[in-house]
C-alpha positions as CSV (number, residue, x, y, z in Angstrom):
1,M,-21.5,-5.3,-5.5
2,I,-18.1,-4.8,-7.2
3,T,-16.3,-1.6,-6.2
4,P,-13.0,-0.1,-7.2
5,L,-11.5,-1.6,-4.0
6,D,-12.0,-5.1,-5.2
7,N,-9.2,-4.6,-7.8
8,P,-7.5,-1.5,-6.6
9,V,-4.2,-1.7,-8.5
10,W,-6.0,-2.0,-11.9
11,E,-8.4,0.8,-10.9
12,A,-5.6,3.1,-9.8
13,L,-3.6,2.6,-13.0
14,C,-6.7,3.1,-15.1
15,S,-7.7,6.4,-13.4
16,K,-6.0,8.7,-11.0
17,Q,-2.5,7.1,-11.3
18,S,-2.6,6.1,-15.0
19,Y,0.5,8.3,-15.5
20,F,2.5,5.6,-13.6
21,N,1.6,2.8,-16.0
22,T,4.8,1.2,-17.4
23,G,3.0,-1.8,-18.9
24,S,0.4,-2.0,-21.7
25,Q,-3.3,-1.4,-21.8
26,L,-4.0,-5.1,-20.9
27,V,-1.3,-5.6,-18.3
28,K,-0.7,-2.4,-16.2
29,Y,2.1,-2.0,-13.6
30,F,4.1,0.6,-11.8
31,P,7.8,1.4,-12.5
32,A,10.2,-1.0,-10.8
33,N,11.6,1.7,-8.4
34,V,8.1,2.9,-7.4
35,A,6.1,-0.2,-6.5
36,P,5.8,-3.9,-7.6
37,F,2.0,-3.9,-8.1
38,L,0.5,-5.2,-11.3
39,G,-3.1,-5.1,-12.4
40,L,-5.3,-7.0,-14.8
41,Q,-8.9,-6.0,-15.5
42,N,-10.5,-9.4,-14.8
43,W,-7.7,-11.9,-13.7
44,A,-9.6,-14.5,-15.7
45,N,-8.1,-17.6,-17.2
46,T,-8.3,-15.9,-20.6
47,D,-6.3,-12.9,-19.4
48,L,-3.6,-14.7,-17.4
49,P,-1.4,-15.8,-20.4
50,E,-0.8,-12.1,-21.0
51,L,1.4,-12.1,-17.9
52,T,3.7,-14.6,-19.4
53,N,3.7,-12.9,-22.7
54,Q,4.3,-9.3,-21.6
55,L,6.2,-9.3,-18.3
56,P,9.9,-8.9,-18.2
57,A,12.0,-11.4,-16.2
58,D,14.3,-8.9,-14.6
59,R,12.0,-7.8,-11.8
60,S,9.4,-9.0,-9.4
61,F,5.7,-8.2,-9.5
62,S,2.8,-8.3,-7.0
63,V,-0.8,-9.1,-7.2
64,M,-3.2,-7.6,-4.6
65,I,-6.9,-8.3,-5.2
66,A,-10.0,-9.1,-3.2
67,R,-10.2,-12.7,-4.5
68,E,-7.8,-15.6,-4.9
69,V,-6.0,-15.9,-8.2
70,I,-4.3,-19.0,-9.5
71,L,-1.2,-17.8,-11.4
72,P,0.1,-19.7,-14.5
73,T,2.9,-22.2,-13.8
74,T,5.3,-20.0,-15.9
75,L,5.2,-17.6,-13.0
76,E,7.3,-18.4,-9.9
77,I,5.6,-17.3,-6.7
78,V,8.3,-15.9,-4.4
79,F,6.1,-15.0,-1.4
80,T,2.4,-15.0,-0.6
81,T,0.4,-14.0,2.5
82,P,-3.2,-13.3,3.2
83,L,-4.2,-9.7,3.8
84,Y,-7.2,-7.9,5.1
85,Q,-8.5,-4.8,3.3
86,L,-9.9,-2.2,5.7
87,Y,-11.7,1.0,5.0
88,C,-12.8,3.9,7.2
89,P,-16.4,5.1,6.6
90,V,-16.3,7.3,9.7
91,L,-13.0,8.3,11.2
92,I,-12.5,8.4,15.0
93,P,-9.7,11.0,15.3
94,F,-6.8,10.2,17.5
95,D,-6.5,12.3,20.6
96,N,-3.0,13.8,20.7
97,P,-2.5,15.3,24.1
98,A,1.3,14.9,23.7
99,G,1.2,17.2,20.7
100,F,3.4,15.1,18.5
101,A,5.5,17.1,16.0
102,F,5.7,15.8,12.4
103,R,6.6,17.1,9.0
104,K,6.1,16.2,5.4
105,L,8.8,13.9,4.1
106,Q,10.8,14.9,1.0
107,S,13.4,13.4,-1.3
108,A,16.2,14.2,1.1
109,D,14.5,11.8,3.6
110,V,14.4,8.8,1.3
111,A,17.5,7.2,2.7
112,Q,16.0,7.3,6.2
113,M,12.6,6.1,4.9
114,L,14.2,3.1,3.2
115,E,16.1,2.3,6.4
116,L,13.0,2.5,8.6
117,T,10.9,0.3,6.2
118,E,13.7,-2.2,5.9
119,T,13.6,-2.5,9.7
120,T,9.9,-2.6,10.2
121,K,8.7,-4.3,7.0
122,P,5.3,-2.5,6.5
123,G,5.2,-3.6,2.8
124,P,7.1,-2.8,-0.4
125,F,8.9,0.5,-0.3
126,Y,11.5,1.6,-2.9
127,K,13.5,4.7,-3.8
128,R,10.7,6.3,-5.7
129,T,7.8,5.1,-3.6
130,I,7.7,8.6,-2.2
131,D,6.4,9.7,-5.6
132,F,3.0,8.6,-4.5
133,G,3.0,11.7,-2.3
134,N,1.9,12.9,1.1
135,Y,4.3,11.0,3.3
136,I,4.7,12.4,6.8
137,G,7.1,11.4,9.6
138,I,8.1,11.9,13.2
139,F,11.7,12.4,14.1
140,N,13.8,11.9,17.3
141,N,17.1,13.7,17.3
142,N,16.9,14.1,13.5
143,K,16.3,10.4,13.1
144,L,13.1,9.2,11.4
145,I,11.2,7.0,13.9
146,A,7.7,6.7,12.5
147,M,6.0,7.5,9.2
148,A,2.9,6.9,7.0
149,G,1.8,8.0,3.6
150,E,-0.6,7.6,0.7
151,R,-0.3,5.0,-2.1
152,L,-3.0,3.7,-4.4
153,K,-5.7,6.3,-5.5
154,V,-8.9,5.1,-7.0
155,N,-12.1,6.9,-7.7
156,G,-13.6,7.8,-4.2
157,Y,-10.8,6.1,-2.2
158,T,-7.2,6.7,-1.2
159,E,-5.0,4.1,0.4
160,V,-2.9,4.8,3.5
161,S,0.4,2.8,3.4
162,A,3.9,2.5,4.9
163,I,2.5,2.9,8.4
164,C,5.4,2.0,10.6
165,T,7.3,2.8,13.8
166,H,10.8,2.0,14.8
167,P,10.8,-0.9,17.4
168,D,12.5,1.4,20.0
169,F,9.5,3.8,19.9
170,L,6.5,1.5,19.9
171,G,3.5,2.0,22.2
172,K,3.6,5.8,22.1
173,G,0.7,6.3,19.7
174,Y,2.8,7.5,16.8
175,A,1.2,5.1,14.2
176,S,-2.3,6.1,15.4
177,F,-1.5,9.8,15.2
178,L,0.0,9.6,11.7
179,L,-2.8,7.3,10.3
180,S,-5.4,9.7,11.8
181,N,-3.7,12.7,10.3
182,I,-3.5,11.3,6.8
183,S,-7.0,9.9,7.0
184,E,-8.4,13.4,7.9
185,Q,-6.7,14.9,4.9
186,I,-8.1,12.2,2.6
187,I,-11.6,12.8,4.0
188,K,-11.2,16.5,3.5
189,E,-10.5,15.8,-0.2
190,G,-13.8,14.0,-0.5
191,N,-12.4,10.4,-0.4
192,I,-12.6,7.4,1.9
193,P,-9.3,6.1,3.4
194,F,-8.5,2.4,3.0
195,L,-5.5,0.2,3.8
196,H,-4.1,-3.3,3.7
197,V,-2.6,-5.3,6.5
198,R,-1.4,-8.8,7.1
199,K,-4.0,-11.0,8.7
200,D,-1.6,-12.1,11.4
201,N,-0.8,-8.4,12.4
202,S,-3.3,-8.3,15.2
203,R,-1.7,-5.4,17.0
204,A,-2.0,-3.1,13.9
205,I,-5.5,-4.3,13.2
206,E,-6.6,-3.2,16.7
207,V,-5.0,0.2,16.2
208,Y,-6.8,0.6,12.9
209,K,-10.2,-0.4,14.4
210,K,-9.9,2.1,17.2
211,L,-9.7,4.8,14.5
212,G,-12.9,3.6,12.8
213,F,-11.4,1.3,10.2
214,Q,-13.5,-1.8,9.4
215,I,-12.5,-5.0,7.7
216,R,-14.0,-5.0,4.2
217,A,-12.5,-8.0,2.4
218,D,-10.0,-10.8,2.3
219,V,-7.2,-10.0,-0.1
220,Y,-4.9,-12.3,-2.0
221,F,-1.3,-11.0,-2.1
222,A,1.6,-12.7,-3.9
223,I,5.0,-11.7,-5.2
224,F,6.1,-13.5,-8.4
225,K,8.5,-13.5,-11.3
226,N,8.2,-14.4,-14.9
227,T,10.3,-17.5,-15.4
228,S,9.3,-18.2,-19.0
229,C,11.8,-15.7,-20.6
């Protein structure tokens, strides 16, 4: 059965996040300083030429879909890696005996958010990625050391993203706590949390599974540029 999670970028830009669409009705994508993600409805051979026809050459784009896509030769693949998509039908809340303190992140925190994501590489994060909303973080001596937030929103589901901890503070449970907190909020809103993770990130996958996340699908992810212009 096909669900919104099979083609989440397209579904998000057609529904709850349609206001972000900077492309057309056939080729939808986020602003360059928000996210690189691009969506097509079917990713069929008849649709793919529109990528060459419509995409500017001055930026990179990403495809993230629950099936493999063969991109046209006019598009240069810069990077690709297989992902898992996980979802959380029943959350197992993180026990927080240490009482971690956190706060909502704001525009004044963007510089530190960019610094942390540059160090930890949780996935694409740009100056306006915070516009997706609901990012929270943990600080140590006024320095951001761990964070997580929401990204794609489709009917019935909300993605948790940018889950990262500074290397000097690993093993303390910060990522589990932040993911649990955000997932609880998503569930209270009547949605199901989901996320994406590199298949080789076994440490993160184990963390997610302990909170009730289950592997749902293999996901094709690639970063590419339009070289036909």
